N, C-alpha and C positions, 0 to 999 in steps of 0.2 A: 504494500500500500504506500502511496506517495504522500507528499506533504501538501494536501489540498488546502486551498484558502478557506478559512472559516467564514470570513466576510471579505468581499472584494476590496481592493486597494489600488492605488495608482503610484507609478514611479515616473518621475520626469527626469530624463537624461538630457542635460544641457551642456553646452560648451561651444566654442567657436566652430564655424563651418569647417569641415574636414578634420575635426579633432578625433573622430572615431566613434561618435555616438551611435550610428547605425550598426556598426560592426558589433559593438557591445550589446545593443538592443537585440540583435539576432542571437548572439551567444546566450543572453539572458533568457530569451523566449525558449530556446532549445533546452536549457537546463531546467527551467520551470516546467516545461512540458514533460520532461523525463521524470519529474516528481509529481505529475498528475495535475498541474496547474495550467489550465487553458487560459491564456492571456491574449488580449487584443493589443496590437501595436498601432498607434496612431503616428504615422511618419509624416512630418510636415510637408516634404516635397510631394508625396503622393496625394495628400489632402489638397494641396494648392492646385494640382492638376485637375481635381474635381471641382473645387469650390471657386477657383478664380483663374481657370485655364486661359480664358480670353485676354485677361489683362491683370496679371498679378501685380499688386502694389506693395512695394517694399519700403514706402515712406512710413513715418510714425503712425499715421491714421490707418493705413492699410494693414500694417502689422498688428495694431491694436485690435482691429476688427477680426482679423484672421485668428489671433490667439484667443480672443474672447469666444469665438465659435469653437475652436479646438478644445478649450477648457470645458465648454458646455457639453460637447460630444463625449469627452472623457468622463465627466461627472454623470451624464446620462447612462453611459455604459456601466459605470460602477454602481449606480443606483439600481440598475437592473441585473446586478449580480456578476458582471464581467470585470475581472481585473484588467488594468490598462497600463501599457508602457507608452509614455509620450516620448517620441524621438524627435526632438525639436530644439533648435538653438534658443529661441525665445530670448532675444538679447536683452530685454529689460526684466528686472526682478519682478516688476508688477505683473507681467504676464504669467509667470510661474506662481506668484503669490495668489493670483485670482483663482487658479486651479486648486491650490492648497486650501483656500477658503471654502471651496465648494466640495472638497473631498476630504473627509475626516482622516482616513487612513492613507497618508500621502508620504512618499519618500522622494527626496531630491538628490540626484546624483550629478556631480560636477566632473566633467571630463576636462581636466586642466591640461592645456597643451600650449606650448609657445606658438605664437603667430607664425614664426618661421617654419615650424614643422607642418602646420596646417597648409601654408602656402606651398611647401614642397610636395605635399600629398596631392591636394587639389584635384580629386578625381573628376569633378564636374566642370573644372575650368573657371570657377567663379572668381578666383583671385586674379587669374590671367586676364579675364574679361574686364575686371574692375580696373586693372592697371592700364588697359587699352582705352578705356573710356574716361572722359573728363569728370563725370560725376558717377558715383556709385553708392550703394546702400549696403555694402557688405559689412556685417558686424566684425569689429576688430580693426577695420580700416576707416572708412568715413563714418559709419554708424557705430555708436558705442556698444560695447558688450559689458553687461553688469554681472559679474559672477555672483553666485549665491553667497550670502553673508555667512550662513552656517549650514552647509550641505550635510546631508546624512552620510554620504559616501563621497570621497574624492578619489578619482582615478587619474593617475598621472600618465598621460599618453606617451607612448614610446618606452615606458618603464615596466609595464606589465601587459600580459596577454589579455585579449578580450575575455577569454574563458576564465582567467584568474579574477578579472574585474567582476564578471558575472557571479562567480562564486562568492566574492566578498559582499556583493549586493544581496545575494540570497541569505548570507549569514546575518546581514542587517535586518532583512525582512523577518527572519526567524526570531532574532533578538527582540524585535518590536511586537512579536506575536501575530504578525500578518499571515504567516504560513506555519 
C-alpha cells in the first residue's frame, strides 16, 4: 500500500525560467504516483497555450490575470479532492501567496538557480529571444523575480538531481502530514 493523500494538497514549484522546475515536477509526479498519489500538474506554459494562445500577455496585468486563474484552477482541483503541482515561475510572491491563501495544505518549493545557469540551459530560447529584442518581460532580466521569503523546500539547481529534489519534497510532505 502506498502513501495516499488523506486530504488533497498543493505544491508550487517556483524559480527562474529554465531553472529546472518542470524536470523536478515530472520526477515528483512519478515518485508520488509510485506511492499511490495521483496528482495533477498545472504547467504554466501548457495552460497559457489554452487560456491565452492568441495573445499571451507577459506584462504585470497579464501575469496577474493568468496567475489568478491558475490559482483558482488549482484551488478548485484541491477542493474536489485532487492534489496539485503548480509548475510555474510566478515571478511575484503575491501570485504564489494568492494560491496559498486559497489552499490550506500548501507547500512552496524554490528552485534556486543562478541566472547564468538558466541562460545557459534555455531550452525554449526565451533568454536568447529577450537579448535579441529591445524590450522583454523575462523574469530575472527586465521583469523582476521575487523568490519566496520562507520556502518549505529549497532546491539548488545544478547541485542535486531532480529525483533527489523530489525525494526531499516528499519527505517534507510526509513531515507536514500531507501524505
